[in-house]
Backbone as CSV, one residue per row, in Angstrom:
resi,resn,N_x,N_y,N_z,CA_x,CA_y,CA_z,C_x,C_y,C_z
1,MET,-29.836,-57.424,115.194,-30.887,-58.099,114.452,-30.696,-57.755,112.996
2,LEU,-30.757,-58.749,112.170,-30.464,-58.573,110.735,-31.709,-58.124,110.003
3,ALA,-31.538,-56.983,109.221,-32.719,-56.441,108.497,-32.881,-57.159,107.183
4,LEU,-34.014,-57.505,106.834,-34.334,-58.210,105.596,-34.694,-57.182,104.501
5,PRO,-34.294,-57.463,103.322,-34.668,-56.519,102.224,-36.156,-56.519,101.989
6,SER,-36.598,-55.327,101.533,-38.046,-55.201,101.257,-38.390,-55.983,99.999
7,ARG,-39.649,-56.153,99.782,-40.157,-56.894,98.605,-39.799,-56.173,97.319
8,ARG,-39.866,-54.866,97.334,-39.586,-54.074,96.122,-38.135,-54.173,95.767
9,ASP,-37.238,-54.120,96.739,-35.817,-54.171,96.474,-35.430,-55.533,95.990
10,SER,-36.079,-56.554,96.452,-35.747,-57.895,95.986,-36.088,-58.081,94.540
11,ARG,-37.126,-57.442,94.033,-37.516,-57.554,92.617,-36.551,-56.819,91.735
12,GLN,-36.041,-55.690,92.161,-35.130,-54.898,91.334,-33.787,-55.587,91.264
13,SER,-33.345,-56.258,92.308,-32.028,-56.867,92.305,-32.026,-58.244,91.715
14,ASP,-33.188,-58.807,91.606,-33.252,-60.156,91.059,-33.361,-60.096,89.556
15,PRO,-32.350,-60.652,88.841,-32.418,-60.584,87.369,-33.488,-61.464,86.792
16,LYS,-33.912,-62.439,87.530,-34.957,-63.321,87.044,-36.338,-62.758,87.266
17,ALA,-36.396,-61.703,87.958,-37.715,-61.117,88.227,-38.302,-60.532,86.960
18,PRO,-39.533,-60.667,86.636,-40.155,-60.116,85.386,-40.115,-58.574,85.373
19,ARG,-39.747,-58.022,84.126,-39.693,-56.544,83.970,-41.085,-55.947,83.838
20,ARG,-41.131,-54.696,84.301,-42.423,-53.995,84.211,-42.596,-53.424,82.812
21,ARG,-43.651,-53.609,82.163,-43.954,-53.093,80.798,-44.285,-51.606,80.892
22,PRO,-43.488,-50.762,80.005,-43.768,-49.303,80.084,-45.186,-48.987,79.648
23,SER,-45.658,-47.946,80.240,-47.027,-47.554,79.914,-47.104,-46.907,78.524
24,ARG,-48.280,-46.710,78.003,-48.493,-46.083,76.667,-47.963,-44.666,76.629
25,GLY,-48.147,-43.909,77.617,-47.640,-42.530,77.660,-46.140,-42.484,77.605
26,GLU,-45.502,-43.468,78.304,-44.048,-43.489,78.277,-43.528,-43.792,76.888
27,ARG,-44.204,-44.746,76.192,-43.780,-45.085,74.832,-43.926,-43.887,73.887
28,ILE,-45.016,-43.139,73.958,-45.237,-41.968,73.069,-44.175,-40.911,73.316
29,ARG,-43.823,-40.666,74.596,-42.810,-39.670,74.903,-41.450,-40.073,74.366
30,SER,-41.162,-41.373,74.388,-39.870,-41.858,73.876,-39.758,-41.660,72.362
31,ILE,-40.847,-42.016,71.655,-40.836,-41.867,70.175,-40.723,-40.385,69.787
32,THR,-41.459,-39.526,70.511,-41.450,-38.086,70.206,-40.056,-37.494,70.398
33,SER,-39.396,-37.938,71.451,-38.052,-37.395,71.716,-37.065,-37.816,70.633
34,ARG,-37.236,-39.053,70.113,-36.349,-39.513,69.047,-36.541,-38.685,67.754
35,PHE,-37.793,-38.462,67.347,-38.082,-37.652,66.143,-37.575,-36.219,66.291
36,THR,-37.701,-35.685,67.486,-37.239,-34.312,67.721,-35.730,-34.219,67.557
37,ALA,-35.017,-35.203,68.051,-33.553,-35.205,67.921,-33.136,-35.354,66.456
38,PHE,-33.837,-36.258,65.685,-33.504,-36.436,64.261,-33.780,-35.168,63.451
39,GLY,-34.896,-34.521,63.742,-35.221,-33.266,63.018,-34.193,-32.185,63.278
40,ALA,-33.702,-32.119,64.502,-32.683,-31.105,64.811,-31.408,-31.358,64.022
41,VAL,-30.987,-32.630,63.933,-29.769,-32.959,63.179,-29.955,-32.636,61.698
42,ALA,-31.120,-33.008,61.122,-31.383,-32.726,59.692,-31.398,-31.229,59.411
43,GLY,-31.960,-30.438,60.273,-31.995,-28.982,60.062,-30.619,-28.371,60.048
44,VAL,-29.752,-28.852,60.961,-28.373,-28.336,61.004,-27.647,-28.684,59.716
45,ALA,-27.856,-29.932,59.203,-27.196,-30.346,57.948,-27.673,-29.494,56.768
46,ALA,-28.985,-29.231,56.685,-29.517,-28.404,55.583,-28.967,-26.995,55.633
47,LEU,-28.816,-26.432,56.826,-28.280,-25.084,56.966,-26.839,-25.008,56.470
48,ILE,-26.052,-26.059,56.771,-24.650,-26.078,56.327,-24.571,-26.142,54.812
49,VAL,-25.414,-26.979,54.183,-25.392,-27.111,52.713,-25.819,-25.819,52.046
50,SER,-26.862,-25.181,52.542,-27.392,-23.966,51.889,-26.424,-22.805,51.958
51,THR,-25.607,-22.752,52.993,-24.670,-21.620,53.103,-23.348,-21.870,52.406
52,SER,-23.067,-23.117,52.014,-21.781,-23.419,51.386,-21.858,-23.567,49.878
53,LEU,-23.036,-23.655,49.248,-23.187,-23.815,47.788,-23.763,-22.548,47.172
54,PRO,-23.418,-22.239,45.886,-24.003,-21.059,45.214,-25.489,-21.231,45.000
55,ALA,-26.145,-20.077,44.765,-27.603,-20.089,44.665,-28.089,-20.869,43.469
56,ALA,-27.313,-20.886,42.354,-27.764,-21.527,41.117,-27.238,-22.945,40.973
57,ALA,-26.725,-23.560,42.088,-26.108,-24.876,41.965,-27.114,-25.942,41.572
58,PHE,-28.359,-25.801,42.050,-29.369,-26.828,41.784,-30.374,-26.385,40.723
59,TYR,-30.038,-25.216,39.954,-30.984,-24.732,38.925,-30.775,-25.489,37.615
60,THR,-31.840,-25.950,37.031,-31.803,-26.639,35.732,-32.653,-25.855,34.748
61,ALA,-32.059,-25.450,33.622,-32.790,-24.642,32.628,-33.941,-25.440,32.052
62,PRO,-35.077,-24.764,31.762,-36.219,-25.447,31.126,-35.810,-25.951,29.751
63,PRO,-36.487,-26.994,29.268,-36.129,-27.556,27.949,-36.198,-26.541,26.832
64,GLU,-37.241,-25.655,26.850,-37.348,-24.702,25.758,-36.225,-23.684,25.769
65,SER,-35.708,-23.280,26.959,-34.596,-22.349,27.027,-33.341,-22.953,26.430
66,ALA,-33.114,-24.238,26.687,-31.946,-24.896,26.113,-32.040,-24.938,24.605
67,ALA,-33.239,-25.182,24.087,-33.418,-25.218,22.632,-33.177,-23.862,22.021
68,THR,-33.690,-22.831,22.692,-33.475,-21.471,22.177,-32.008,-21.116,22.159
69,GLN,-31.291,-21.507,23.236,-29.854,-21.210,23.298,-29.110,-21.956,22.212
70,ALA,-29.492,-23.194,21.941,-28.841,-23.954,20.874,-29.087,-23.322,19.529
71,GLY,-30.339,-22.826,19.303,-30.640,-22.161,18.037,-29.845,-20.894,17.860
72,ALA,-29.666,-20.106,18.959,-28.894,-18.867,18.862,-27.451,-19.167,18.533
73,THR,-26.903,-20.217,19.145,-25.505,-20.573,18.858,-25.326,-20.973,17.412
74,LYS,-26.300,-21.705,16.898,-26.223,-22.113,15.496,-26.301,-20.916,14.572
75,SER,-27.190,-19.946,14.863,-27.323,-18.754,14.034,-26.043,-17.935,14.026
76,GLN,-25.396,-17.753,15.190,-24.155,-16.992,15.249,-23.056,-17.681,14.469
77,THR,-23.004,-19.008,14.558,-21.986,-19.751,13.814,-22.183,-19.587,12.325
78,PHE,-23.450,-19.637,11.868,-23.742,-19.482,10.440,-23.352,-18.094,9.950
79,ALA,-23.649,-17.051,10.756,-23.282,-15.690,10.353,-21.779,-15.547,10.256
80,ALA,-21.047,-16.175,11.198,-19.587,-16.085,11.154,-19.047,-16.789,9.923
81,GLU,-19.653,-17.940,9.544,-19.185,-18.644,8.353,-19.423,-17.815,7.104
82,ARG,-20.570,-17.160,6.977,-20.858,-16.323,5.808,-19.891,-15.166,5.706
83,THR,-19.594,-14.555,6.858,-18.657,-13.440,6.843,-17.262,-13.895,6.439
84,ALA,-16.861,-15.075,6.917,-15.537,-15.577,6.556,-15.441,-15.865,5.069
85,LEU,-16.578,-16.253,4.436,-16.574,-16.537,3.001,-16.683,-15.288,2.160
86,GLY,-16.828,-14.148,2.786,-16.891,-12.902,2.023,-18.288,-12.398,1.796
87,THR,-19.327,-13.090,2.294,-20.702,-12.635,2.139,-21.101,-11.891,3.392
88,PRO,-21.401,-10.623,3.306,-21.714,-9.867,4.526,-22.981,-10.369,5.176
89,ALA,-22.955,-10.494,6.498,-24.140,-10.899,7.229,-25.118,-9.741,7.312
90,THR,-26.416,-10.032,7.263,-27.458,-9.004,7.315,-27.815,-8.726,8.759
91,LEU,-27.701,-7.487,9.158,-28.009,-7.094,10.527,-29.258,-6.240,10.529
92,ASN,-30.157,-6.522,11.439,-31.383,-5.740,11.565,-31.160,-4.649,12.586
93,ARG,-31.176,-3.422,12.125,-31.002,-2.274,13.007,-32.141,-1.296,12.789
94,ASP,-32.295,-0.392,13.730,-33.295,0.654,13.565,-32.933,1.520,12.382
95,GLY,-33.907,1.850,11.554,-33.636,2.662,10.371,-33.308,4.105,10.725
96,TYR,-32.414,4.704,9.984,-32.081,6.109,10.184,-31.561,6.639,8.870
97,SER,-31.553,7.953,8.747,-31.050,8.592,7.533,-30.126,9.727,7.920
98,VAL,-29.118,9.944,7.089,-28.151,11.009,7.317,-28.180,11.943,6.126
99,THR,-28.428,13.205,6.372,-28.463,14.202,5.316,-27.202,15.048,5.408
100,LEU,-26.366,14.950,4.383,-25.121,15.704,4.357,-25.312,17.001,3.588
101,PRO,-24.678,18.058,4.044,-24.785,19.311,3.292,-24.114,19.170,1.936
102,PRO,-24.644,19.843,0.919,-24.016,19.747,-0.398,-22.611,20.316,-0.370
103,PRO,-21.702,19.732,-1.140,-20.329,20.256,-1.154,-20.294,21.661,-1.710
104,PRO,-19.400,22.502,-1.205,-19.332,23.878,-1.717,-18.959,23.895,-3.194
105,LYS,-19.595,24.817,-3.907,-19.311,24.936,-5.330,-17.951,25.616,-5.534
106,ALA,-17.164,25.010,-6.363,-15.857,25.591,-6.654,-16.018,26.845,-7.516
107,LYS,-15.225,27.853,-7.206,-15.273,29.079,-7.985,-14.613,28.842,-9.336
108,VAL,-15.381,29.074,-10.366,-14.892,28.832,-11.721,-14.337,30.126,-12.295
109,THR,-13.094,30.070,-12.683,-12.470,31.208,-13.350,-12.115,30.779,-14.758
110,ARG,-12.798,31.321,-15.722,-12.555,30.934,-17.103,-12.708,32.153,-18.008
111,ILE,-12.223,32.034,-19.189,-12.315,33.089,-20.193,-13.198,32.594,-21.329
112,PHE,-13.895,33.521,-21.969,-14.748,33.140,-23.089,-13.929,32.408,-24.155
113,ALA,-14.556,31.530,-24.867,-13.860,30.802,-25.930,-13.436,31.781,-27.027
114,PRO,-12.183,31.700,-27.437,-11.704,32.631,-28.476,-12.529,32.516,-29.750
115,SER,-12.862,33.676,-30.320,-13.645,33.675,-31.567,-12.759,33.318,-32.768
116,GLY,-11.454,33.598,-32.675,-10.513,33.199,-33.733,-10.515,34.156,-34.910
117,GLY,-9.374,34.284,-35.533,-9.260,35.091,-36.756,-9.161,36.581,-36.533
118,LEU,-9.256,37.051,-35.258,-9.212,38.495,-35.000,-7.755,38.895,-34.712
119,LEU,-7.008,39.106,-35.782,-5.592,39.438,-35.656,-5.359,40.906,-35.988
120,TYR,-4.321,41.478,-35.397,-3.985,42.879,-35.633,-2.530,43.101,-35.262
121,THR,-1.987,44.253,-35.666,-0.595,44.609,-35.368,-0.572,45.973,-34.692
122,PRO,-0.287,46.012,-33.356,-0.262,47.308,-32.657,0.856,48.218,-33.193
123,ASN,0.605,49.539,-33.183,1.604,50.540,-33.583,1.761,51.531,-32.441
124,PRO,2.780,51.356,-31.562,2.941,52.233,-30.397,3.180,53.698,-30.757
125,ASN,3.477,54.000,-32.019,3.731,55.386,-32.407,2.523,56.050,-33.058
126,GLY,1.410,55.345,-33.159,0.244,55.906,-33.850,-0.510,56.903,-32.999
127,THR,-1.287,57.787,-33.676,-2.147,58.736,-32.952,-3.404,58.037,-32.427
128,ILE,-3.747,56.927,-32.998,-4.819,56.057,-32.492,-4.206,54.666,-32.314
129,GLN,-4.384,54.104,-31.177,-3.704,52.840,-30.868,-4.665,51.815,-30.258
130,TRP,-4.219,50.572,-30.238,-4.917,49.522,-29.490,-4.632,49.734,-27.986
131,PRO,-5.473,49.218,-27.111,-5.301,49.504,-25.674,-4.025,48.925,-25.065
132,PHE,-3.372,47.964,-25.768,-2.144,47.352,-25.253,-1.030,47.536,-26.293
133,PRO,0.185,47.771,-25.846,1.276,48.032,-26.791,1.720,46.788,-27.576
134,ARG,1.256,45.637,-27.181,1.578,44.393,-27.890,0.270,43.679,-28.246
135,TYR,0.386,42.707,-29.103,-0.800,41.926,-29.476,-1.252,41.048,-28.311
136,VAL,-2.580,41.065,-28.026,-3.184,40.137,-27.062,-4.391,39.488,-27.749
137,PRO,-4.693,38.253,-27.413,-5.823,37.573,-28.065,-7.148,38.249,-27.759
138,ILE,-8.059,38.155,-28.700,-9.443,38.623,-28.509,-10.292,37.379,-28.259
139,ALA,-10.814,37.272,-27.049,-11.525,36.060,-26.645,-12.966,36.032,-27.115
140,SER,-13.604,37.192,-27.232,-15.005,37.233,-27.657,-15.206,38.465,-28.525
141,GLY,-15.782,38.257,-29.694,-15.980,39.365,-30.625,-17.285,40.106,-30.396
142,PHE,-17.544,41.054,-31.284,-18.732,41.900,-31.197,-19.941,41.170,-31.794
143,GLY,-21.136,41.389,-31.173,-22.367,40.845,-31.740,-22.971,39.717,-30.916
144,PRO,-23.932,38.978,-31.528,-24.635,37.902,-30.804,-23.674,36.796,-30.376
145,ARG,-23.969,36.198,-29.238,-23.165,35.098,-28.705,-23.971,34.365,-27.642
146,SER,-23.493,33.208,-27.229,-24.082,32.514,-26.080,-23.550,33.158,-24.813
147,SER,-24.455,33.513,-23.913,-24.041,34.198,-22.691,-23.126,33.292,-21.864
148,PRO,-21.914,33.738,-21.552,-20.970,32.895,-20.817,-21.191,32.850,-19.308
149,CYS,-22.083,33.707,-18.780,-22.349,33.690,-17.338,-23.742,34.245,-17.086
150,GLY,-24.197,34.154,-15.829,-25.556,34.570,-15.499,-25.839,36.028,-15.794
151,GLY,-24.889,36.924,-15.506,-25.120,38.344,-15.734,-24.507,38.858,-17.028
152,CYS,-23.925,37.953,-17.829,-23.282,38.376,-19.076,-24.320,38.537,-20.182
153,SER,-23.980,39.379,-21.166,-24.923,39.668,-22.256,-24.825,38.622,-23.353
154,SER,-25.946,38.409,-24.043,-25.957,37.532,-25.216,-25.778,38.342,-26.497
155,LEU,-25.896,39.682,-26.410,-25.605,40.575,-27.544,-24.414,41.425,-27.108
156,HIS,-23.226,40.970,-27.489,-21.997,41.570,-26.989,-21.766,42.928,-27.644
157,ASP,-21.657,44.000,-26.827,-21.511,45.355,-27.381,-20.053,45.800,-27.455
158,GLY,-19.111,44.846,-27.376,-17.691,45.200,-27.485,-16.874,43.967,-27.816
159,ILE,-15.589,44.022,-27.537,-14.712,42.863,-27.685,-13.966,42.640,-26.367
160,ASP,-13.658,41.385,-26.090,-12.948,41.035,-24.854,-11.510,40.687,-25.201
161,MET,-10.595,41.426,-24.598,-9.173,41.272,-24.902,-8.453,40.704,-23.681
162,LEU,-7.664,39.646,-23.909,-6.968,38.962,-22.813,-5.630,39.631,-22.548
163,GLY,-5.704,40.784,-21.888,-4.488,41.559,-21.628,-3.707,41.100,-20.421
164,GLY,-4.249,40.128,-19.639,-3.534,39.657,-18.443,-3.886,40.467,-17.222
165,GLY,-4.281,39.810,-16.154,-4.680,40.499,-14.926,-3.591,41.398,-14.374
166,GLY,-3.966,42.642,-14.049,-3.039,43.592,-13.454,-2.229,44.404,-14.442
167,ASN,-2.342,44.126,-15.738,-1.601,44.902,-16.739,-2.299,46.232,-17.019
168,PRO,-1.534,47.281,-17.353,-2.125,48.602,-17.598,-2.928,48.639,-18.897
169,ILE,-3.997,49.458,-18.886,-4.872,49.662,-20.040,-4.675,51.101,-20.518
170,GLY,-4.357,51.255,-21.804,-4.120,52.601,-22.342,-5.300,53.132,-23.126
171,SER,-5.447,54.441,-23.117,-6.489,55.101,-23.923,-6.157,54.948,-25.409
172,ILE,-7.181,54.695,-26.225,-6.940,54.451,-27.657,-6.629,55.738,-28.411
173,ALA,-6.963,56.887,-27.812,-6.734,58.174,-28.497,-6.780,59.288,-27.470
174,PRO,-6.300,60.474,-27.803,-6.429,61.609,-26.883,-7.904,61.898,-26.631
175,GLY,-8.226,62.436,-25.440,-9.620,62.747,-25.139,-9.800,63.263,-23.739
176,VAL,-11.062,63.293,-23.302,-11.437,63.782,-21.975,-12.263,62.681,-21.289
177,VAL,-11.926,62.397,-20.047,-12.664,61.368,-19.292,-14.064,61.901,-18.989
178,SER,-15.085,61.136,-19.419,-16.479,61.562,-19.199,-17.196,60.721,-18.131
179,ALA,-16.654,59.588,-17.753,-17.297,58.747,-16.729,-16.273,57.799,-16.102
180,VAL,-16.431,57.595,-14.800,-15.663,56.586,-14.054,-16.675,55.827,-13.203
181,GLY,-16.842,54.555,-13.490,-17.872,53.771,-12.792,-17.286,52.864,-11.728
182,SER,-18.191,52.389,-10.849,-17.785,51.496,-9.757,-18.209,50.067,-10.073
183,ILE,-17.961,49.208,-9.096,-18.243,47.785,-9.291,-19.737,47.481,-9.250
184,GLY,-20.583,48.480,-8.965,-22.022,48.238,-8.851,-22.697,47.898,-10.159
185,SER,-22.091,48.131,-11.289,-22.720,47.862,-12.584,-22.231,46.536,-13.145
186,GLY,-22.879,46.085,-14.241,-22.428,44.871,-14.919,-21.046,45.025,-15.498
187,TYR,-20.665,46.273,-15.809,-19.325,46.533,-16.331,-18.267,46.499,-15.232
188,GLY,-18.699,46.464,-13.984,-17.741,46.508,-12.891,-17.107,47.891,-12.807
189,THR,-15.801,47.941,-12.605,-15.071,49.212,-12.597,-14.721,49.574,-14.038
190,TYR,-15.133,50.771,-14.480,-14.935,51.144,-15.885,-14.595,52.630,-16.018
191,VAL,-14.090,52.960,-17.196,-13.782,54.346,-17.552,-14.298,54.602,-18.963
192,VAL,-14.867,55.820,-19.187,-15.321,56.234,-20.519,-14.555,57.507,-20.905
193,VAL,-14.019,57.500,-22.126,-13.259,58.665,-22.626,-13.922,59.155,-23.923
194,ASP,-14.120,60.482,-24.001,-14.669,61.093,-25.223,-13.523,61.543,-26.123
195,HIS,-13.656,61.202,-27.425,-12.643,61.568,-28.419,-13.315,62.279,-29.595
196,VAL,-12.469,62.928,-30.362,-12.898,63.438,-31.667,-11.919,62.882,-32.698
197,VAL,-12.441,62.052,-33.580,-11.604,61.379,-34.579,-12.142,61.750,-35.969
198,ASN,-11.261,62.383,-36.756,-11.670,62.821,-38.095,-12.927,63.694,-38.043
199,GLY,-12.985,64.557,-36.972,-14.111,65.476,-36.822,-15.369,64.805,-36.301
200,GLN,-15.313,63.586,-35.899,-16.499,62.843,-35.447,-16.362,62.462,-33.967
201,PRO,-17.393,62.741,-33.139,-17.340,62.358,-31.722,-17.355,60.825,-31.583
202,VAL,-16.446,60.331,-30.780,-16.347,58.873,-30.526,-16.134,58.664,-29.021
203,LYS,-16.825,57.698,-28.492,-16.637,57.337,-27.068,-15.995,55.953,-26.991
204,SER,-15.045,55.827,-26.095,-14.436,54.507,-25.846,-14.702,54.089,-24.396
205,LEU,-15.064,52.813,-24.237,-15.414,52.246,-22.925,-14.382,51.182,-22.558
206,TYR,-13.905,51.224,-21.328,-12.935,50.255,-20.811,-13.533,49.645,-19.526
207,ALA,-13.966,48.391,-19.599,-14.739,47.798,-18.491,-14.048,46.584,-17.870
208,HIS,-14.601,46.175,-16.719,-14.124,45.033,-15.911,-12.712,45.270,-15.370
209,MET,-12.367,46.543,-15.134,-11.047,46.830,-14.571,-10.923,46.289,-13.150
210,LEU,-9.703,46.149,-12.715,-9.446,45.774,-11.332,-10.028,46.845,-10.414
211,ALA,-10.845,46.436,-9.440,-11.505,47.400,-8.552,-10.474,48.274,-7.852
212,GLY,-10.694,49.590,-7.906,-9.816,50.539,-7.244,-8.554,50.869,-8.024
213,SER,-8.461,50.412,-9.273,-7.219,50.631,-10.024,-7.280,51.823,-10.979
214,THR,-8.423,52.503,-11.063,-8.522,53.624,-12.011,-7.548,54.734,-11.616
215,THR,-6.963,55.357,-12.624,-5.939,56.396,-12.380,-6.383,57.769,-12.869
216,VAL,-7.641,57.899,-13.306,-8.123,59.170,-13.860,-9.422,59.559,-13.175
217,THR,-9.832,60.791,-13.383,-11.085,61.311,-12.837,-11.894,61.969,-13.945
218,VAL,-13.156,62.164,-13.680,-14.043,62.786,-14.676,-13.564,64.212,-14.973
219,GLY,-13.535,64.552,-16.282,-13.099,65.871,-16.728,-11.610,65.959,-17.008
220,GLN,-10.883,64.914,-16.678,-9.434,64.924,-16.896,-9.108,64.668,-18.370
221,THR,-8.140,65.426,-18.905,-7.678,65.223,-20.280,-6.577,64.164,-20.293
222,VAL,-6.690,63.226,-21.221,-5.719,62.140,-21.309,-5.107,62.118,-22.704
223,THR,-3.939,61.528,-22.800,-3.251,61.387,-24.087,-3.381,59.949,-24.584
224,VAL,-3.038,59.706,-25.833,-3.094,58.349,-26.375,-2.137,57.449,-25.607
225,ALA,-2.590,56.260,-25.287,-1.844,55.228,-24.561,-1.644,55.544,-23.081
226,GLN,-2.251,56.650,-22.575,-2.130,56.947,-21.149,-2.890,55.886,-20.345
227,THR,-2.296,55.451,-19.252,-2.919,54.400,-18.431,-4.189,54.933,-17.764
228,LEU,-5.280,54.167,-17.936,-6.572,54.508,-17.336,-6.872,53.633,-16.115
229,GLY,-6.319,52.450,-16.080,-6.565,51.492,-14.990,-5.880,50.180,-15.325
230,LEU,-6.194,49.140,-14.549,-5.556,47.830,-14.720,-6.584,46.762,-15.090
231,VAL,-6.121,45.761,-15.818,-6.994,44.641,-16.218,-7.448,43.878,-14.975
232,GLY,-8.756,43.612,-14.909,-9.319,42.868,-13.786,-10.480,41.991,-14.219
233,SER,-11.331,41.657,-13.253,-12.483,40.790,-13.546,-13.688,41.229,-12.720
234,SER,-13.862,42.543,-12.555,-14.982,43.061,-11.765,-16.272,43.026,-12.594
235,GLY,-17.396,43.089,-11.887,-18.691,43.070,-12.589,-19.056,41.676,-13.070
236,ALA,-19.865,41.624,-14.156,-20.286,40.340,-14.734,-19.158,39.807,-15.604
237,SER,-18.285,39.019,-14.999,-17.089,38.568,-15.690,-16.734,37.158,-15.244
238,THR,-16.090,36.402,-16.126,-15.657,35.042,-15.796,-14.149,34.935,-15.665
239,GLY,-13.419,36.037,-15.814,-11.970,35.995,-15.717,-11.355,37.331,-16.083
240,ASN,-10.085,37.491,-15.827,-9.399,38.750,-16.114,-9.398,39.035,-17.620
241,HIS,-9.916,40.196,-17.995,-9.909,40.630,-19.398,-10.361,42.084,-19.469
242,LEU,-10.135,42.698,-20.608,-10.633,44.062,-20.863,-11.792,43.979,-21.838
243,HIS,-12.911,44.541,-21.419,-14.046,44.716,-22.335,-13.905,46.114,-22.945
244,LEU,-13.616,46.152,-24.248,-13.460,47.436,-24.965,-14.688,47.681,-25.827
245,GLY,-15.305,48.840,-25.592,-16.461,49.224,-26.408,-16.242,50.584,-27.068
246,ILE,-16.770,50.758,-28.253,-16.698,52.042,-28.974,-18.097,52.366,-29.478
247,SER,-18.538,53.604,-29.193,-19.870,54.031,-29.650,-19.756,55.339,-30.428
248,ILE,-20.574,55.461,-31.432,-20.671,56.677,-32.249,-22.143,57.054,-32.336
249,GLY,-22.446,58.314,-31.918,-23.842,58.755,-31.941,-24.720,57.947,-31.008
250,GLY,-24.167,57.438,-29.926,-24.956,56.684,-28.941,-25.172,55.225,-29.292
251,THR,-24.551,54.747,-30.371,-24.712,53.346,-30.779,-23.358,52.639,-30.766
252,PHE,-23.331,51.488,-30.146,-22.091,50.726,-30.120,-21.832,50.093,-31.485
253,ILE,-20.560,50.151,-31.882,-20.135,49.535,-33.130,-19.031,48.518,-32.826
254,ASP,-18.595,47.795,-33.861,-17.567,46.773,-33.665,-16.199,47.439,-33.446
255,PRO,-15.639,47.336,-32.214,-14.341,47.982,-31.953,-13.214,47.401,-32.801
256,TYR,-13.289,46.093,-33.060,-12.217,45.469,-33.843,-12.176,46.063,-35.244
257,ALA,-13.317,46.169,-35.879,-13.353,46.731,-37.241,-12.952,48.192,-37.242
258,TRP,-13.391,48.958,-36.247,-13.070,50.401,-36.203,-11.570,50.585,-35.999
259,LEU,-10.958,49.853,-35.043,-9.527,49.998,-34.809,-8.700,49.503,-35.997
260,LYS,-9.139,48.459,-36.634,-8.413,47.979,-37.818,-8.390,49.055,-38.906
261,ALA,-9.445,49.847,-38.960,-9.546,50.869,-39.991,-8.866,52.173,-39.581
262,ASN,-8.740,52.460,-38.267,-8.270,53.767,-37.839,-6.925,53.771,-37.075
263,ALA,-6.578,52.686,-36.424,-5.295,52.665,-35.706,-4.154,52.736,-36.702
264,ASN,-3.120,53.586,-36.471,-2.019,53.777,-37.431,-0.687,53.804,-36.702
């Protein structure tokens, strides 16, 4: 016996049979599934773009920043042009000051200005002699003068003779050493010799000797022209020289005039 198809199967196989209209719920589910699939594809594309481009690829500077940058470029160009033309550009820096120590003062070695006209002729065979066997200039005479240094006198009690540093100083006459001084005084290293000339007591002073160069002691008898020490610049002095002083009765007199009158 031949089986006949059911009514339902005949509708599905018949192309002319009217289609069933989907329900509202079916339509909503279809639309939702489509949007979900599109969103998934868009998310994957955004993830690929964000991981393959640098962070600043889509950054656009604000208008005011661009203007500021243009102004800075113009200012730098102008400063470079001024510098190229020889006009130094002005730079604003924090203020500061530098204090340098004063340069060291140079040690001045000088001799008093020669007074001039004080000439003499030494006599190595005389009983009274000049302190040097040859003529040496007299740089400063006896009496008032402008003080040549801070500790120097303005009323000069002797004469300054330029005998040359390290040269021997001779006694002007026979006598006895009455004093030997150290560098602690204004005279520096000095020697004093007592003489008797024409029955009159006379003292001769030899000052500013080279420190440690004295060759005599107190109470020692010396002869004329005997070496007492060496020319130096100890004490209140501006250079190597011999300060020669002569005193009679405790008063200093002009050594140049006395020696001119008595040296023979």
